[in-house]
DSSP file (Angstrom, degrees, kcal/mol; ACC not computed):
  #  RESIDUE AA STRUCTURE BP1 BP2  ACC     N-H-->O    O-->H-N    N-H-->O    O-->H-N    TCO  KAPPA ALPHA  PHI   PSI    X-CA   Y-CA   Z-CA
    1    1 A M              0   0    0      0, 0.0     2,-0.1     0, 0.0     5,-0.0   0.000 360.0 360.0 360.0 141.5 -110.3  191.3   39.9
    2    2 A D     >  -     0   0    0      1,-0.2     4,-1.9     2,-0.1     3,-0.5  -0.394 360.0-140.1 -63.3 129.3 -113.3  191.2   37.6
    3    3 A Q  H  > S+     0   0    0      1,-0.3     4,-2.4     2,-0.2    -1,-0.2   0.805 101.9  58.8 -64.0 -28.6 -115.2  194.5   37.7
    4    4 A D  H  > S+     0   0    0      2,-0.2     4,-2.2     1,-0.2    -1,-0.3   0.891 105.5  48.6 -67.9 -37.8 -118.5  192.6   37.6
    5    5 A V  H  > S+     0   0    0     -3,-0.5     4,-2.6     2,-0.2    -2,-0.2   0.905 111.2  50.9 -64.9 -41.9 -117.6  190.7   40.7
    6    6 A V  H  X S+     0   0    0     -4,-1.9     4,-2.7     1,-0.2    -2,-0.2   0.922 110.3  48.9 -59.8 -45.0 -116.6  193.9   42.4
    7    7 A H  H  X S+     0   0    0     -4,-2.4     4,-1.7     2,-0.2    -1,-0.2   0.909 111.6  49.1 -61.5 -44.5 -119.9  195.5   41.4
    8    8 A R  H  X S+     0   0    0     -4,-2.2     4,-0.6     2,-0.2    -2,-0.2   0.919 112.8  47.7 -64.3 -42.0 -121.9  192.4   42.7
    9    9 A V  H >< S+     0   0    0     -4,-2.6     3,-0.9     1,-0.2     6,-0.3   0.937 112.7  47.6 -64.8 -45.4 -120.1  192.4   46.0
   10   10 A K  H 3< S+     0   0    0     -4,-2.7    -1,-0.2     1,-0.3    -2,-0.2   0.763 111.9  50.6 -69.7 -22.9 -120.5  196.2   46.6
   11   11 A S  H 3< S+     0   0    0     -4,-1.7    -1,-0.3    -5,-0.2    -2,-0.2   0.528  84.9 109.2 -90.2  -5.0 -124.2  196.0   45.7
   12   12 A D    XX  -     0   0    0     -3,-0.9     4,-1.7    -4,-0.6     3,-0.5  -0.551  68.1-141.8 -68.9 127.8 -124.8  193.1   48.2
   13   13 A P  H 3> S+     0   0    0      0, 0.0     4,-2.1     0, 0.0    -1,-0.1   0.822 102.6  58.2 -62.3 -29.2 -126.8  194.3   51.2
   14   14 A N  H 3> S+     0   0    0      2,-0.2     4,-2.6     1,-0.2     5,-0.2   0.855 103.7  52.3 -63.7 -36.7 -124.6  192.1   53.4
   15   15 A Y  H <> S+     0   0    0     -3,-0.5     4,-2.6    -6,-0.3     5,-0.2   0.937 110.9  45.7 -66.9 -46.1 -121.5  193.9   52.2
   16   16 A R  H  X S+     0   0    0     -4,-1.7     4,-2.2     1,-0.2    -2,-0.2   0.875 113.4  50.4 -65.2 -36.1 -123.0  197.3   53.1
   17   17 A K  H  X S+     0   0    0     -4,-2.1     4,-2.7    -5,-0.2     5,-0.3   0.909 111.1  49.3 -63.0 -43.6 -124.2  195.9   56.4
   18   18 A L  H  X S+     0   0    0     -4,-2.6     4,-2.5     2,-0.2     5,-0.3   0.923 112.3  46.6 -62.9 -45.2 -120.7  194.6   57.1
   19   19 A V  H  X S+     0   0    0     -4,-2.6     4,-2.4     1,-0.2     5,-0.3   0.940 115.3  46.8 -63.8 -46.3 -118.9  197.9   56.2
   20   20 A T  H  X S+     0   0    0     -4,-2.2     4,-2.3    -5,-0.2     5,-0.2   0.933 116.3  42.2 -63.0 -47.1 -121.4  199.9   58.3
   21   21 A K  H  X S+     0   0    0     -4,-2.7     4,-2.4     1,-0.2     5,-0.2   0.911 116.5  47.7 -68.6 -42.0 -121.3  197.7   61.4
   22   22 A R  H  X S+     0   0    0     -4,-2.5     4,-2.3    -5,-0.3    -1,-0.2   0.896 114.2  46.8 -68.0 -40.0 -117.5  197.2   61.3
   23   23 A S  H  X S+     0   0    0     -4,-2.4     4,-2.5    -5,-0.3     5,-0.2   0.945 113.8  46.6 -65.5 -48.1 -116.8  200.9   60.8
   24   24 A R  H  X S+     0   0    0     -4,-2.3     4,-2.0    -5,-0.3    -2,-0.2   0.930 116.2  45.0 -59.3 -46.4 -119.1  202.0   63.5
   25   25 A F  H  X S+     0   0    0     -4,-2.4     4,-2.3    -5,-0.2    -1,-0.2   0.894 112.0  52.2 -66.4 -39.7 -117.9  199.5   66.0
   26   26 A G  H  X S+     0   0    0     -4,-2.3     4,-2.2    -5,-0.2    -1,-0.2   0.895 110.4  48.1 -64.5 -39.4 -114.2  200.2   65.1
   27   27 A W  H  X S+     0   0    0     -4,-2.5     4,-2.8     2,-0.2     5,-0.2   0.873 109.6  53.1 -69.3 -35.5 -114.7  204.0   65.7
   28   28 A I  H  X S+     0   0    0     -4,-2.0     4,-2.2    -5,-0.2    -2,-0.2   0.950 113.6  42.6 -64.8 -46.5 -116.4  203.4   69.0
   29   29 A L  H  X S+     0   0    0     -4,-2.3     4,-2.2     2,-0.2    -2,-0.2   0.868 113.8  52.9 -66.6 -36.0 -113.5  201.2   70.2
   30   30 A T  H  X S+     0   0    0     -4,-2.2     4,-2.4     2,-0.2    -2,-0.2   0.952 111.6  44.5 -62.0 -51.9 -111.0  203.7   68.8
   31   31 A W  H  X S+     0   0    0     -4,-2.8     4,-2.5     1,-0.2    -2,-0.2   0.881 112.3  51.6 -62.7 -39.7 -112.5  206.6   70.6
   32   32 A S  H  X S+     0   0    0     -4,-2.2     4,-2.0    -5,-0.2    -1,-0.2   0.918 111.8  47.4 -62.8 -42.3 -112.8  204.7   73.8
   33   33 A M  H  X S+     0   0    0     -4,-2.2     4,-2.9     1,-0.2     5,-0.3   0.880 110.9  51.4 -67.2 -37.0 -109.2  203.7   73.7
   34   34 A M  H  X S+     0   0    0     -4,-2.4     4,-2.7     2,-0.2     5,-0.4   0.900 108.8  51.1 -67.3 -39.2 -108.1  207.3   72.8
   35   35 A V  H  X S+     0   0    0     -4,-2.5     4,-1.7     2,-0.2    -2,-0.2   0.922 114.8  42.9 -64.1 -42.0 -110.0  208.7   75.8
   36   36 A V  H  X S+     0   0    0     -4,-2.0     4,-2.1    -5,-0.2    -2,-0.2   0.952 119.5  42.1 -66.5 -49.9 -108.4  206.2   78.2
   37   37 A Y  H  X S+     0   0    0     -4,-2.9     4,-2.1     1,-0.2    -2,-0.2   0.953 120.4  40.1 -67.6 -49.2 -104.9  206.5   76.8
   38   38 A Y  H  X S+     0   0    0     -4,-2.7     4,-2.7    -5,-0.3    -1,-0.2   0.814 112.4  57.2 -72.5 -27.8 -104.8  210.3   76.4
   39   39 A G  H  X S+     0   0    0     -4,-1.7     4,-2.1    -5,-0.4    -1,-0.2   0.916 109.4  46.2 -64.1 -41.7 -106.7  210.7   79.7
   40   40 A F  H  X S+     0   0    0     -4,-2.1     4,-2.3     2,-0.2    -2,-0.2   0.905 113.1  49.2 -62.8 -44.1 -103.9  208.8   81.4
   41   41 A T  H  X S+     0   0    0     -4,-2.1     4,-1.9     1,-0.2    -2,-0.2   0.897 110.8  49.8 -64.6 -41.6 -101.2  210.8   79.5
   42   42 A L  H  X S+     0   0    0     -4,-2.7     4,-2.8     2,-0.2     5,-0.4   0.861 109.0  52.4 -67.0 -36.3 -102.9  214.1   80.4
   43   43 A L  H  X S+     0   0    0     -4,-2.1     4,-2.1     2,-0.2     8,-0.3   0.928 110.6  48.5 -62.2 -43.8 -103.0  213.1   84.1
   44   44 A C  H  < S+     0   0    0     -4,-2.3    -2,-0.2     1,-0.2    -1,-0.2   0.870 117.8  41.4 -62.0 -36.8  -99.3  212.3   84.0
   45   45 A A  H  < S+     0   0    0     -4,-1.9     3,-0.2    -5,-0.1    -2,-0.2   0.873 129.6  20.9 -81.2 -38.7  -98.6  215.6   82.4
   46   46 A F  H  < S+     0   0    0     -4,-2.8    -3,-0.2     1,-0.2    -2,-0.2   0.538 123.5  44.8-116.0  -7.2 -100.8  218.0   84.3
   47   47 A D     X  +     0   0    0     -4,-2.1     4,-2.3    -5,-0.4     3,-0.3  -0.389  58.3 148.7-134.6  60.2 -101.8  216.4   87.6
   48   48 A K  H  > S+     0   0    0      1,-0.2     4,-2.0    -3,-0.2    -1,-0.1   0.797  71.0  60.9 -64.3 -28.8  -98.4  215.0   88.8
   49   49 A E  H  > S+     0   0    0      2,-0.2     4,-0.7     1,-0.2    -1,-0.2   0.921 108.0  43.6 -65.4 -43.1  -99.5  215.5   92.5
   50   50 A F  H >4 S+     0   0    0     -3,-0.3     3,-0.9     2,-0.2    12,-0.5   0.944 114.6  48.3 -66.2 -48.2 -102.5  213.1   92.0
   51   51 A M  H 3< S+     0   0    0     -4,-2.3    12,-1.9    -8,-0.3    13,-0.2   0.827 115.8  45.3 -64.0 -29.1 -100.5  210.5   90.1
   52   52 A G  H 3< S+     0   0    0     -4,-2.0    -1,-0.3    -5,-0.2    -2,-0.2   0.549  89.8 108.3 -88.9  -7.7  -97.7  210.6   92.7
   53   53 A S  S << S-     0   0    0     -3,-0.9     9,-1.7    -4,-0.7    10,-0.2  -0.399  78.4 -99.7 -73.1 146.7 -100.1  210.5   95.7
   54   54 A R  B     -A   61   0A   0      7,-0.2     2,-0.7    -2,-0.1     7,-0.3  -0.351  22.7-135.9 -72.0 144.9 -100.2  207.3   97.7
   55   55 A F    >   -     0   0    0      5,-4.0     3,-0.8    -2,-0.1     5,-0.3  -0.890  69.1 -38.6-103.0 106.3 -102.9  204.8   97.3
   56   56 A G  T 3  S-     0   0    0     -2,-0.7    -2,-0.0     1,-0.2     0, 0.0  -0.452 107.2 -41.2  77.2-151.9 -104.0  203.6  100.7
   57   57 A D  T 3  S+     0   0    0     -2,-0.1    -1,-0.2    -3,-0.0    -3,-0.0   0.493 116.2  82.1 -92.0  -5.8 -101.5  203.1  103.5
   58   58 A G  S <  S-     0   0    0     -3,-0.8    -4,-0.0     2,-0.1    -2,-0.0   0.098  93.2 -97.6 -86.6-158.4  -98.8  201.5  101.3
   59   59 A V  S    S+     0   0    0     -5,-0.1     2,-0.2     2,-0.1    -3,-0.1   0.465  81.9 113.9-101.7  -5.0  -96.2  202.9   99.0
   60   60 A M        -     0   0    0     -5,-0.3    -5,-4.0    -6,-0.1     2,-0.2  -0.492  54.2-148.8 -75.9 137.7  -98.1  202.4   95.8
   61   61 A T  B >   -A   54   0A   0     -7,-0.3     3,-0.9    -2,-0.2    -7,-0.2  -0.534  27.5-106.5 -97.0 167.1  -99.1  205.6   94.0
   62   62 A W  T 3> S+     0   0    0     -9,-1.7     4,-2.0   -12,-0.5     5,-0.2   0.781 112.4  70.7 -64.7 -26.0 -102.2  206.2   91.8
   63   63 A G  H 3> S+     0   0    0    -12,-1.9     4,-2.1   -10,-0.2    -1,-0.2   0.822  92.3  56.2 -62.7 -31.3 -100.1  206.1   88.7
   64   64 A I  H <> S+     0   0    0     -3,-0.9     4,-2.3   -13,-0.2    -1,-0.2   0.962 110.6  39.4 -69.0 -53.4  -99.4  202.4   89.0
   65   65 A P  H  > S+     0   0    0      0, 0.0     4,-2.2     0, 0.0    -2,-0.2   0.875 117.2  51.9 -65.6 -33.4 -103.0  201.0   89.0
   66   66 A L  H  X S+     0   0    0     -4,-2.0     4,-2.0     2,-0.2    -2,-0.2   0.906 109.6  48.8 -66.6 -39.6 -104.1  203.6   86.4
   67   67 A G  H  X S+     0   0    0     -4,-2.1     4,-1.8    -5,-0.2    -1,-0.2   0.898 111.6  49.4 -64.5 -41.6 -101.2  202.6   84.2
   68   68 A L  H  X S+     0   0    0     -4,-2.3     4,-2.8     1,-0.2     5,-0.2   0.867 107.7  55.8 -65.1 -36.6 -102.2  198.9   84.6
   69   69 A F  H  X S+     0   0    0     -4,-2.2     4,-2.8     2,-0.2    -2,-0.2   0.905 104.7  51.8 -60.8 -42.1 -105.8  199.8   83.8
   70   70 A V  H  X S+     0   0    0     -4,-2.0     4,-2.0     2,-0.2    -2,-0.2   0.930 112.5  45.9 -59.7 -46.0 -104.7  201.4   80.5
   71   71 A I  H  X S+     0   0    0     -4,-1.8     4,-2.0     2,-0.2    -2,-0.2   0.954 115.0  45.8 -62.3 -51.4 -102.8  198.1   79.6
   72   72 A L  H  X S+     0   0    0     -4,-2.8     4,-2.5     1,-0.2    -2,-0.2   0.874 110.0  55.0 -63.4 -38.2 -105.7  195.9   80.7
   73   73 A F  H  X S+     0   0    0     -4,-2.8     4,-2.7    -5,-0.2    -1,-0.2   0.894 106.4  52.1 -63.3 -39.3 -108.2  198.1   78.8
   74   74 A T  H  X S+     0   0    0     -4,-2.0     4,-2.3     2,-0.2    -2,-0.2   0.927 110.2  47.9 -60.2 -46.2 -106.2  197.7   75.7
   75   75 A V  H  X S+     0   0    0     -4,-2.0     4,-2.5     2,-0.2    -2,-0.2   0.928 113.2  48.1 -60.4 -46.6 -106.2  193.9   76.0
   76   76 A V  H  X S+     0   0    0     -4,-2.5     4,-2.7     2,-0.2    -2,-0.2   0.919 111.1  49.7 -64.0 -44.4 -110.0  193.9   76.6
   77   77 A V  H  X S+     0   0    0     -4,-2.7     4,-2.2     1,-0.2    -1,-0.2   0.911 112.4  48.0 -63.2 -39.3 -110.8  196.2   73.7
   78   78 A T  H  X S+     0   0    0     -4,-2.3     4,-2.7    -5,-0.2    -2,-0.2   0.925 111.7  49.8 -64.7 -41.9 -108.7  194.0   71.4
   79   79 A A  H  X S+     0   0    0     -4,-2.5     4,-2.4     1,-0.2     5,-0.2   0.897 109.9  51.8 -65.2 -40.4 -110.3  190.8   72.7
   80   80 A I  H  X S+     0   0    0     -4,-2.7     4,-2.0     2,-0.2    -1,-0.2   0.933 112.2  45.4 -60.0 -46.9 -113.8  192.4   72.2
   81   81 A Y  H  X S+     0   0    0     -4,-2.2     4,-3.0     1,-0.2    -2,-0.2   0.934 113.4  49.1 -64.4 -46.7 -112.9  193.3   68.6
   82   82 A V  H  X S+     0   0    0     -4,-2.7     4,-2.6     1,-0.2    -1,-0.2   0.894 110.4  50.6 -63.5 -40.0 -111.4  189.9   67.8
   83   83 A R  H  X S+     0   0    0     -4,-2.4     4,-0.8    -5,-0.2     5,-0.2   0.919 114.6  43.5 -65.6 -41.0 -114.4  188.0   69.2
   84   84 A R  H  <>S+     0   0    0     -4,-2.0     5,-1.9    -5,-0.2     4,-0.4   0.911 114.4  50.6 -69.2 -41.8 -116.8  190.1   67.1
   85   85 A A  I  <>S+     0   0    0     -4,-3.0     5,-1.2     1,-0.2    -2,-0.2   0.909 111.2  47.6 -64.5 -40.9 -114.6  189.9   64.0
   86   86 A N  I  <5S+     0   0    0     -4,-2.6    -1,-0.2    -5,-0.2    -2,-0.2   0.653 125.3  29.8 -76.4 -12.6 -114.3  186.1   64.3
   87   87 A G  I  X5S+     0   0    0     -4,-0.8     4,-2.0    -3,-0.4     5,-0.2   0.731 130.3  17.1-103.1 -86.6 -118.1  185.7   64.8
   88   88 A E  I  >5S+     0   0    0     -4,-0.4     4,-1.9    -5,-0.2    -3,-0.2   0.875 127.4  46.1 -62.3 -46.2 -120.4  188.2   63.3
   89   89 A Y  I  ><S+     0   0    0     -5,-1.9     4,-2.4     1,-0.2    -1,-0.2   0.877 112.3  50.6 -71.2 -36.6 -118.0  189.8   60.7
   90   90 A D  H  ><S+     0   0    0     -5,-1.2     4,-2.6    -6,-0.4    -1,-0.2   0.879 108.4  52.8 -65.7 -38.2 -116.7  186.5   59.5
   91   91 A E  H  X S+     0   0    0     -4,-2.0     4,-2.2     2,-0.2    -2,-0.2   0.927 111.5  46.2 -63.6 -43.4 -120.3  185.1   59.0
   92   92 A L  H  X S+     0   0    0     -4,-1.9     4,-2.2     2,-0.2    -2,-0.2   0.913 111.8  51.6 -66.7 -40.6 -121.2  188.2   56.9
   93   93 A T  H  X S+     0   0    0     -4,-2.4     4,-2.5     1,-0.2    -2,-0.2   0.921 109.6  49.3 -60.1 -45.0 -118.0  187.9   54.9
   94   94 A E  H  X S+     0   0    0     -4,-2.6     4,-2.7     1,-0.2    -1,-0.2   0.896 110.1  51.2 -63.3 -40.1 -118.7  184.2   54.1
   95   95 A A  H  X S+     0   0    0     -4,-2.2     4,-2.1     2,-0.2    -1,-0.2   0.892 111.3  48.5 -62.1 -39.2 -122.3  185.1   53.0
   96   96 A I  H  X S+     0   0    0     -4,-2.2     4,-2.4     2,-0.2    -2,-0.2   0.930 112.7  47.4 -66.4 -46.0 -120.9  187.7   50.7
   97   97 A K  H  X S+     0   0    0     -4,-2.5     4,-2.6     1,-0.2    -2,-0.2   0.900 112.3  49.7 -64.6 -41.5 -118.3  185.4   49.2
   98   98 A A  H  X S+     0   0    0     -4,-2.7     4,-2.3     2,-0.2    -1,-0.2   0.922 112.0  47.3 -65.0 -41.3 -120.8  182.6   48.7
   99   99 A K  H  X S+     0   0    0     -4,-2.1     4,-2.4    -5,-0.2    -2,-0.2   0.913 113.2  48.5 -66.0 -41.1 -123.3  184.9   47.0
  100  100 A A  H  X S+     0   0    0     -4,-2.4     4,-2.0     1,-0.2    -2,-0.2   0.907 112.7  48.8 -65.6 -41.0 -120.5  186.3   44.7
  101  101 A A  H  X S+     0   0    0     -4,-2.6     4,-1.9     2,-0.2    -1,-0.2   0.893 112.0  47.6 -68.3 -38.4 -119.3  182.8   43.9
  102  102 A S  H  X S+     0   0    0     -4,-2.3     4,-2.1     2,-0.2    -2,-0.2   0.895 112.4  50.4 -68.1 -39.6 -122.9  181.6   43.0
  103  103 A S  H  X S+     0   0    0     -4,-2.4     4,-1.8     1,-0.2    -2,-0.2   0.879 110.1  50.1 -65.8 -37.0 -123.5  184.7   40.9
  104  104 A R  H  X S+     0   0    0     -4,-2.0     4,-1.3     2,-0.2    -1,-0.2   0.895 110.3  49.4 -67.8 -39.9 -120.2  184.1   39.0
  105  105 A Q  H  < S+     0   0    0     -4,-1.9    -2,-0.2     1,-0.2    -1,-0.2   0.893 111.0  50.1 -64.7 -40.4 -121.1  180.5   38.4
  106  106 A E  H  < S+     0   0    0     -4,-2.1    -1,-0.2     1,-0.2    -2,-0.2   0.864 109.5  51.4 -67.2 -35.4 -124.6  181.5   37.1
  107  107 A A  H  <        0   0    0     -4,-1.8    -1,-0.2     1,-0.2    -2,-0.2   0.794 360.0 360.0 -72.4 -25.8 -123.0  184.1   34.8
  108  108 A A     <        0   0    0     -4,-1.3    -1,-0.2    -5,-0.1    -2,-0.2   0.486 360.0 360.0 -81.5 360.0 -120.6  181.6   33.3
């Protein structure tokens, strides 16, 4: 890739905005997923009595709905990221590409 194009893209305010927003949002989702996943794992490891205790009057234990919550939380977190990536992040990427292409044509 032409170093001039790389420099123009990296100096674009939209690029810096995209990197900052995407990184911050990615870390927020990563940490929230880690808290849920490792929280579930720690409950399984260190509070077996709670995870094995019955939920209501039936035979279901707390481990089953909590395990389903972890799975559903993963799907929701993924859907949230995909929705944001397909909207806000793609718009910023297209603006960066358009500006870099127009700058390249002007330089030629």
